[in-house]
Structure formats: structure tokens, C-alpha cells
N, C-alpha and C positions, 0 to 999 in steps of 0.2 A: 314676523310682525308686518302687517300691511297697514297703510294709511288710506282711508277713504275720505275724499272730499264730499261734504254733505251740506246742502242748503235747504233741504225740505222739498225741493221740486221733484216732479215726476222723473226727471232725468237723474237726479241724485239717488232716488229710490231704486231706479233701474241699476245704477252703479253698485249699490249695496247688494242687490239680488245677484248680480253677476259676480261680484267679489265672493259671495258665499258659495257659488257654484265652482269658481276657479280655485278657491283656497279654503275648502271645507275644514272647519274646526280650528282654523288659524286664529291667532291673536290679531286684533284689529283696533286701531284708533280711528274713531269717526270724528272728523274735524270739521267744525264750522268756523268760518272766519267772519269777522265783523270789522267795521271801520268807525273810527271816532267821527262824531257829527261835524266837527270843524273841518276835518279832512274831506268828508263827503261834500260839504258845501264848496270847498276849494276846488275839488274835481269837477263839480257841476258848474263852476264858474259863476256862482251866485254872488253878485256884487251888492245885493241889497242888505241893509242892516236889519236884523230881526232880533227881537228880544226873546232869547231862550236861555234856559239854564243848561249850559253845555254838560255839566257833570250829571245832571238829571237825565238828559238825552242819552249820554254814553252809558249810564247805569242801565237804562231801559233797553238799549240796544245790546249790551253785553248779556243781560238777563235773557233776552229773546234768543240770542245765539246759543247760550247755555242750554235752554230748553230745546232748541232745534237739534243740537248735538246729542242731547240725551234721547230724544225721539229717534234719531238715526242709529244710535248705539242699541236701543231697544229693538229696532227693526233688524239690525245686523245680528243681534243675539238670537232673535226668533228664527232667523235664517240659518243659524248654526255656527256663527262666529263667536269667538270669545272677545266681545267688544267692550270698549270703554270710550266715553265721550271726552272731547277736548275742544277748546276754543282757542283762537289766536286773533290778535288784533292786526289789521293790515297797516303796515307802516310805509310800504312802497306800492306793491301790487298784490293781488290775491294770490297769484302764482308764487311770488316770493314768500308770502306767508306760509303757503302749503309746503314749499321746499324746505323752509327753516324748521317747520314742525316735523316734517318727515325725517330730517337729519337728527333732530332732538330725540325722537323715539327710536331712531335707528331702523326705520322702515326698510324692508327689503323689496317692497313694491308699492306703487301708488295706483289708486283706482279713482277715476272721476267720470262724471257724465259729460256728454257733449250736448250743448244746447241746440246744435243743429243750425247755427247761423249760416247765412249765405257767405260765400267766399269774400265778397266785397264788404259786407257788414263786419265779418270777423277781422278783416284787414283794418277797417276803420276803428273798430271798438277794441280790438285785441281779443285774444282767446286764451283763457286760462289753460285749457288742455294743450294748446300749441306751445305755450310757455313751458309747461311741465315736460312735454316731449323733447323740447330743445335744451332744457337746462337741468333735468333730473339726472342724478347719478345712479338711479336704480330703474328697473323696468317700470313702464307706465302703461296701464290699461285704460283706454278711453272707450267708454260704453256709449254707443250711439243713442240718441234721443229716441224714446219709444214712438213719438209722433213722426219723426223722420223715417224710422224703420217701417212703420205702417204705410207711409206715403210711398216709399220705395217699393214695397211689396205690391201695393195697388198699381203702381206704374208698370212693374214687371208683368202683372197679371193682364193688364190692358194691352201691352205691346207684344205678348207672346204670339208667335206665328203658328 
């Protein structure tokens, strides 16, 4: 069993494709995490009072996460994995939510995309892939961002002697 972090981005699609290449035919849980609106506001430091129905916002966010996980599982199935979708709510960090979900499904490996943030931005904002690498109890495969891969290839082509 592998667990693939999936948010619908091109980076997470690349992670699904790479997981299928590395672990053909394996069972996979495609996980999308979501955060309650009140927690999102707290993290954003929003001090303004707004009139929203928190339950309605959370229901919509959870529904979107479920749809994203289902799309990721479909993509993984089409790539040859025996995939099922799952969602998890973030109670502390995205990395922790992924680690808890991986333990719950007894994942033997984690696969995630890398958004290709600069070192400084990653240091300031935190990095899910870095958190997984440092705290996972199973192997972690971090798939580089397709945009970063393309930029690196272009750079190498320009700097060849």
C-alpha cells in the first residue's frame, strides 16, 4: 500500500504518474487534505469579523476535497494503480495529516509532489515534503515539480560547453 498526497495541482498529478511507474499495480490511497474555515482564518491571521456559516463553508470545502481525491484516484487507476480516494482534515499541519493517514492505512511508502519553492520561501512557509522526509516512518518519494524540471533542463541546455 502506498499513499499519494494529491491536491489536483500539476505537481500532484506528476506524483501520481511517478507512483504508477515506481509501484505498478500496487494498492494506493490517494489522499486530499482540507482545513476547516475557522482554522484557515486563524492561520491567515484574519482579525476581521465576517458573517459566514462555518458549517456551510466546511461542508463545501470537504466536498471539494472529496471530489479532488476522487479525481486523483481515477487518475491513479488509469495509470495502473489499484487506487481509492480518501480525505483528511488538517488539525495541525498538512504534513501531520498525511502522516496520520499513512499510519492509518499502513502505507509502506509515501509519494508527494514538490511545489519547487525557493529555499527561502520554503523555510518561511514550511514544506510538506520536507516535513514528510523528516518525520515519516516509511520511505518518501518526492517528485519534482514539472515546471522546475523543465527550467532545470533548459538551464543545463544553455550552460553546456
